N, C-alpha and C positions, 0 to 999 in steps of 0.2 A: 504494500499500499503506499503510494506517494501523495504527497500534497502538491498542488501546482499553483503558480502565481496567476494563471489565466487558463482558460479551457483549451485543451489541445486542438489546433486546427491545422489542416495541411498548408505547407508553405510557410509556417510561422513558428518560431521558437518560443517554448513555454518554460520558464523557469521552475525548477523543482525546489521545494523548500523541506526542512526537517532533515532527518538522517540521509546521508548519501547512499547508504545501503540498508534500508529497513530490514530488520529481521522477519523472515516469513512467519506467518502464524496460522492457526487452525481456521479454517474457513469452509466454503461451499454452501450454497443455498440450503439444501437438504439437511446436511449435518448440523447446520447452526439451528435450524428450525427444531430438529430432533432434540438437540441438547436443551434448548430453552423449554420445550414442552415438558422434558424429563424433569427439569429444574422446578417446573410448576406442579409436579407430582403425578403427571400422567404416565401410563405405561405405553412406551414408543418403541416401534420397530422402525429401521431405516432400510431403504433400498437404495444402494449406491455402488459405485465402482472406484477402486483404488488400485495402485501399483503395490509391488511388494518391496518398494524403496523405503529410505528412512522416513520420508515425509508420510507415506501411507501408513507405516507401522506406528508412528507417533499418533496419528490422527485416529486410528482404530483403538490405541490404548485409551485416547482421551474420550472416545465415545463410550467405551465399556466403562470407564470410571464414572462417567456421567449417569450410568444406568440404561443406556440405550440397548435394545435388543439388536445385535449385529448379525443375525442369522441372514438377513437379505443383503449384507455387504459382500460384493465380489471382489476378491483379491487376486489380481492377474499376476501370474508368474512372469518374471523376466521383463516387465514393463513399468515404466515411470508413472507416477501418480500425475493427474491433471494439474494444471498450473493457472492461476488467475493473477492478472496484473491489473490493479485498480488505481486510477488517478483522479483524485478529488480535486475539483476547482474551488475557489473561494465561497461560491454559493452553496456548496455541499453536493453538487451534481457529480456523478462519478462517470468516467470513461472506463469500460470494462474490456479488457483484452483476454481471451480464454483459449488456452490449449487443451482439448479434451483428452489427448493421449489416445488410449483405445477404448475410452468409455462409449463412444459412438456405437460400438458393436455389442454392447450389453443387451441381452434378451431376457424375457421374462421366464425364469426357470419354474419348475413345478413347485419347489419349496417356497420361492418367492410369491408365486400366486396364491399358495395357501396361507402364507404370512398376511397378504393383502386382504384375502376374504375373511380371516379372523378379526380384522380390525373394525372398531366401531365407527371409525371416521379415517379418511384418506386425505393427507395434505400434499398436494403436488407442488413441487417447486420448479426444477428444470432438469430434463433427461432427454435422451434421444426421442424423437417423436414416435418412433414405432413402440418404444417401451411405454410412453405415457398413454398411447392409444390402447395398448394392450391392457394395462391396468385399469383404465376407465372402462373398457368393454367387459372386463371380467368382475367388476365390483357388484355387489349385491344391492338390491333395490332399496334397502333401507339404510345403506352406508351414507354418512355424511361426506360430502366432497367439498374440500376447500382448495382453492388455487391461488398461490402466491406467484404473480406474474413475473416472468423475466423477459425482457425485450431481446429475444433471440429468435430470429426468423427461421434458423435451422431447426431448433427445438419446437417451435411453435409456428408451422405454416398457417396461412389464413384459414383453411377449412377447420384446423384443430382449434385455432383460437375461437371460432364461431361456436363450435360444438361446446367448448369448455364454458364459454360465457352462458350458453343456455342450460347446461347441466348442473354447475357448481352452485353449492349453498352459499358459498363465500368467495368472493373474488377480492384479492388484496393486491394494490400496486402503488408505486410512487408516482408522482405527478409527471416525471419525465418519461414515464411508460404510457401515458394516456394516449398520445398518437399511435403508438404501435398497436394498441388494443382496438383503437377505432379504425385503423387502416383497412381491414377486410369488411367493414360494415358500410351499408349505405346510410348517409345521413348528412347534416349540415356540416360542411369542413371546418366552419369557424365555431362549431360548438361540439367538440369531440366528447366532452363530459356527458352531455345529454344523449349523444349517440351510444356510448357504452352503457349508459344507466338503463336505457330502453332494451339494450340486447341481453343484459344480466337478469337471470331468473331470480337470484337470491341477493343477499346482502353485497354491496359494493363499498370497498374502503380505499380511499386514495390518500396516501400520506404525503405530507409536505415538510419533513423535517421538524424544526423548532416552531413552525407556524401550525403544527397540529395536523388534523386530517379532515377530510370531508367523507360523509357517509351517506349512502343512499339506498333506498328501496324502490319499489315501484311508484310510490306516491311522492318522491322527491328527495332533496338534499338537506342534509343538516351538518354544521360545522362542529368539530369536537376539539 
């Protein structure tokens, strides 16, 4: 994670601040959500992919120490773990550069499918589109589905975005991700918030850092 003096743009230099070589830290959308839910006292299982390198081993130990069920964690022999480079600008917005390593090839195993079916609720963060689709297709009719949006067009092609907005009980994203969610929908271009509100079946939460968040259901918006 780096802090930048201005947003990175092509053709311009942006100065980085803070440590020259920031220490790597535990991360990943799914692992972070799993740990926080476990800290709140929930029984949590995680489906994700890591390499058998030092990063992967340390993250696996961290997950287990936090009380996360790691039966759904695939450890790939001889492959490095994925890497993410985050660059935050002064407004708090982040540029995310992600190398998936071999995680794009992860499939829904029988053991993982059973783990997902046992769950009372499924929280989607980001994974290969085919894996997300398989989990959503195989879930039970009474399972709660929550989606923490990630503006990754490879993981979430337009058709999958539309399907998840219509299916999820909760959709959570940050304000920078609103255009990404509105992109595959027909609506007024200058009002993407209303466009996604109409498309979401359940609760919609848009976060804005220190400014709080906006929450919407079918009948309109509220600021929190």
